[in-house]
Each structure stands twice: as structure tokens, then as C-alpha cells.
N, C-alpha and C positions, 0 to 999 in steps of 0.2 A: 721469460723470453723478452728481449728488447728488439723491437722492430721500429726503426726510426720513421717509417712511413705511417705508423699508427700511434706510436708513443711519443710524448713530449719530453725531451731531455733538456735540462738547464744548459745555458750557454756561458762560456767563460767570458767575463768582461775584458774588453781590450786593455792591455797593460798588465793583466793578471795572469797571462799565460806562463806556466812554469818553464824554467830554462831546460830542464831535463824531463822528458816524459816519453812513454812508449804508447804509440797509437794502437788502439784495439783493432783486432781483425774479427771477421765473422767466425764464430765458433769459439772465441775467447770467453772466459768466465771471470766474473768479479765476485769475490767472496767478502762478506762483512767480517772484519777482523775483531770486532768487539761489540758487546751488547749487554744490557742489564738482564736479559732473558737468555737462558741456554738454548731455547728454541730458535733464537735469532742469530746466534753465533754461527759464522760460516754460511749464513743465508746466501744463496747463490743466484745470480742471473746470468744468462748466456746471451751474447750478442748474436741474434739470429739473422737480422738484416740491417746492415749499416748504409746501404745504398750510396756508397762512395763518400759518406760523411766522415769527418775526422772526429773520433771519439776517444776520450781518455778516461781512465778510472780515477775517481776522486779520493779524498782522504778516507782513512780507516777502511780501506779495501785492499784485498790481495788479488793481483792480476794473474790469472792462470791461462796457460796456453798448451794445447796438445801438440808438442813439437814432433812427436813420433807418428802423427797422423793415424791414430788408432780408432778415432771416433768420427762420426758424421756430425755436421752442424745440426743442432737441435736436440741432440741426445743428452749432452752433458748437463744442461740446465735441469732436466728432470732427474737424472741420476744423482746429482748433488742435492736435490730436494727430497730424496727418498728418506724414509725413516731409518733404513739400515745405515745410511751415511751419517745422519744426525745422531743416532745412538753412539756412534764412534766419537763424534765431536764432543758430545756431552762428557765423555770420560776423560778427554784430554784438555778441555777448556780450563783455563787457569783464572783465578781471581775469586773475590767474595761478592762485592756489590756489582762489580763490572767483570764480566767474563770475556777472556780474549784468547786468540790463537795467533800463531805466526806461520810462515811458510814451512818451517821445519816440522811443524806438527803433522803435515800432510804425509810425511813418510810413514806415519803409524796408521794411516787410513787406507781403505781400499774400496773400490766399486767394481761390480761385475761388468765386463765388456763382452757382449755377444758379437756375432758377425755384423759387419756394416749393414748388410741387408736387413737383419733383424733390428738393429738400432734404428734404421730409418722407419720401419713399421711402427716401432714403439713411439718414436718422436712424433710421427705424423698423427697417430691416434690421440696422444695426449694433447698435442697442439690443437687438434680439432675440438676436443672436449673443452679446452681453455677458451677457444673462440665461441663455443656454444654458451659457456658460462657468462662471458662478457655480454653476449647478445641477450641472454635471459635476464641478466641484471638490468639491462637497458629497457627491456619490455616491462619489468616491474616498476622501474622508475617512471616510465612514461604513463603507465596506468595510474600511478599515484598522482602525477601531475594532472592527468585528465580528471580524476575525481575531485581534486581541489578546484580546478577550473569550473567544473560543472556546479559545484556547491556555490562558489562565489557568483557565477553568472546567474544562476537561478535566484539567489537571494537578492541580487541587484534588480532583477526585473519583476519579481512577484510583489503583489500588494501585501502589506503587513499591518498587524494590529499590535498595540502596546499592551504588554502584560508584565507583572512582577514575577520574580523568581519564586516568591511564596505561592503564587497562583498555580504553579506547576504540579504541586502535590505535597504531601506530608513529608517532612524531613526526618531522618533518623541518624543517630550516632552509632559508631562501630567500636566494639571493645578492642582492647590492646592485645596483640599477639606477636611475640618475637619470632624471628626466623629460627632461633634455636628450638622452638617448639614444633618444628616441622619434620616430616619424614617423607620417604618416597611413596608411601602407601597411605591410604586414608581418604577422607572426603576433600573435595576441592576447597581451597581457601584463597582469598585475595588479601594480600598485604602490600600496602604502598603501590597498588596498581598492578602487581605481578601475581600470577596464579601459582599457588603452591598446593601442597596437600598436608593434612594435619594428622597427628597421632589420634587414634580413636578416643583415648581418655581425655584429650585436650578439648574435644568438641563440646562437651557438656559445660566447660568453663567459659565458652565464648558466646556472646550474644548472637543468636541465630535468628534471621528474619525469614519466617516461613510463610509470609503472605503470598498469595498466588498473584503477585503483581511484578511488573518489571520496574527496575530502578537504575538510577545513575549513581556512580560513586565518584567523589572528588577527594583529592588529597588535601590534608590540612597543612602539611609541611613540604614545601617545594623541593628542598635539597635532598630529601630522601629518595625522590624519584629522579631528579635531575641534579647530579652532583655539581654541575657548572651552570645551574639554572639562572635564568633571568626572571624578573618579576612576572613577565608574561607567561613563561613556561610553568611557573610555579602554580598557576591556577588552571592548568590544563585538565580537562576531563581525563582521568586515568583509564577508564574503560573505553577502548576503541569502539566497542559496540555495546549495546544494551545487554545487561545480564538479568537472568531470572534468579532472584534472590532466594527462591524456594529451595534450590539444591546447592547453594554456595554458602560457606561459612565466611563471614567478614571479620577481619582482624587487622589492627594497625591504625595509625592516625589518619582516619578518613571520616567523611560523613557522606550521607546519601540522600536521595530524594525518591520517594515512591511516586511515579508519574501517574497522574489521574487519567481517566479515559477521554478527557477533553483534548489531550495532546498525544502525539505519536512519539513514544519514548526513543525509538530508533532514530527518528529525525533529529530529536533534541541532542542525542549524543554527537551527531555530526555537527550540529549547529554550535554546540559548546566548544568543540575542538577547533573549528575553522572560523567561526564568526564571532562568538561572544568572548573568546579567550582574552583578546586585547581589551575589550570593554570591562571585563571583571578584574583585570590586572590592577587597576587603580585601588581596589579594595584590599589588596594583599598588604600585610604589615611585616616588618622585620628587616634585618640587614643580612646577617650571616644565614639565618634560617628564616625562610619566608613562610608566614602563617596566613591561613585563610580559613575562616569559620563561617558556618551557615548564617549566623546573625550578621555577618559583614555584608552579605550579598542578598539577603532575603527581600529587601526593598528595591533592589536594582531593577531598572526597567529593561525589558527585552522587546524586540520587534519580531514577531513571528507571523508566518503566513497562515492561511486557513488550515483546518485539520485535513480537508480533502487534498490540499496541495502538499501538506506534510506527508500524508500517506503515499502520494504518488512519487515524491522525491525519495522517500525512505526505501521504497521498493527498488528504485533505480540504483541507489547507492549501495544497498545490500548486495545486489547482483554484482556490482563492480568489486566490492570487497571479496566476494566469493571467487571472482576471477583472479584477483591479486593473490588470494590464498592458494589457488591451484598453481599459479605460476611460481610462487615461493616454494611450494613443495617440490616442483620440478627442479628449481635451482638447488634446493637442498639435496635432491637425489643425484644431480650432476656433480656436486661438490663431493658427496660421499663416494661416488663412483671413481672420481679422480684420486681421492685419498686412498681408496682400496687398491687401485692399480699401482700407486706409488709404493705401497707396502708390499704388494705381491710380485711385482715385475722386477724389482731390484733387490737382490740378496747378496 
């Protein structure tokens, strides 16, 4: 749905206004006529509220209008986003690398049209869900900004002592394990910072750390985690929170540190992600593939607050993370609800 009161649309530069064009009306639909992905061909948006603005469809779009007045404003955008409609588009889209359609293709497609009263109920429901999804995304974004601000402000104000990375605890290396060695069942496994599961027979071949300690994991190769990584991103701590290595199999180009009892492992995970990342970036090596090894950073100096202060801040930040997780689960539920309705309400 396009609502010019909420959405930012690009403006045509003076002098580039086309000679022949059709102004869009509320209720009109713009379809994408080409895409590299069949899921994006004929992707539709409906002009829900134009507020008197002059709007035209751009290149590589098909301008659609309900000349017979069979639908209400707000219904068509969802009807043309339904799975039943896109299944039809996939069958008629032409091309190999680039898939395309034209206005004649629509003669082979159909969508169900209930009464206008029913259309309005459907459109209102889905639009409210969309608005809730936007609001929920903003809540999550603001919570993440709050977390970063708290970390930076706390670190700026607190007293700190200088320590080396080597003082944090004993380091350990992790055996290699490819993604091809994974399945949907088995024990948890971390590879390149992502959580997978492993086949049962593979577990015995991988170095497993069964110490009853908490540890941090860092990636050795930046591009494996961040395809368009910068040097700074390449040395990011890949575990967003501390893991207990007792129940997790570690495999992939990573190394870790068993955190001693003199430091709060949870606090350190936030510290590395938000504070020390840029500081450690200068130790990374390589051009196409960014490498970082423990020996590169073991003598690096860190400034850390007292253990008491680490414990206090870790408790606060963990609570914030839990709040973010709850809100993300709610967002996921709303998205699934919308997807389900788009599948079930349009046949």
C-alpha cells in the first residue's frame, strides 16, 4: 500500500517529466514487469492514499486500473500479493535469467472478488496488521538503539583498568566443520557464528569443549560471516551473547576464549561487540578475506571496569536482550499471521 502521507516517494527532476503519462488514481495498482526472481515478478503495490498528489508509474511497471469499479480501494494490493495469484504468475513468466510479463499475460490470471463489503473487511484487517508490523519493527529498532546508547554512555562514565586480551582467560581453537555436515536433527553446533545442528556420527569427529565454563567465540575469516564486510566488521564477536560450551559443538574457522572468574563473560560479549570492535580491527590482516587470529590480539590492551560494575551492566543488558527477543517473536508471529491470511483468504 502506498500512502503519500506516510511513505516517501521519489520526485521527478524538473525537465525530465515525460511528455505522455497517465496520472495514478487511488485504487490503481503498479505491477513490476520484470525481475531476476519469480517471486518478485508482478509484485504489486496499490495507491491507497494520494492526498491530491500527482503520481505516475515509473519504468518497468504495468499500470493497472479497475475500470469496472468491482473493487474497493485497499483490496487489490493484497489480492495481487496473495500466493494464489503469484502461483499463476510463475507459470506464465517468461525468460531465463530475467523473468518478465506483459499486460497481455493478465488475461490468463484471475483473483477472487467477494462483495465490496467483504473486500473492505479484508482490506481493513490486513492494513491494520501491516501497520502493527511497522510499529513492531520500530519498537525493536528503538530497543536496539537504546541498548547501544546505554553501553556507550556507561563505558564513557565508568572508571576503567587496563588489561590484555590474554588476561581474560585461556584461548582455544575450533575444529573445522562444513555446512554439508549438518542436518535438521542432532546437537547444537556453531559454524561461522551461526547456530546449526550436526549429524550424530559427526560429533565424535569434532573437537568438543566440555569445560563447565562460559566462553566467547570470534571468527577468523571476516567474509564468511559478512559477505560485504569491512575490516571493522571482520573482527566482530560472532556470539551476540555468551555461550556455555558444555552443550555446544564448535566447528568452523573460529577461535574462542574461556573467560576466567575475574571477568563477567556476558559483559565482555557486549564490550567486544560495541566497544572493542574498532580497536581490534587494526590487527586484522588480508584484503579479499580478512583474517584474525588469537596471536594477533592476545597482547592488545583493553580498558575494562571493575567486576562489580561488569556484573551490574551485564544484568541490565541481558534484560534488554530478552525484551528484544520477546518483541522479535511477536514481529515474527505478526508476519506469519499476515502470510497465512494471504494464503487462506484469496483463492
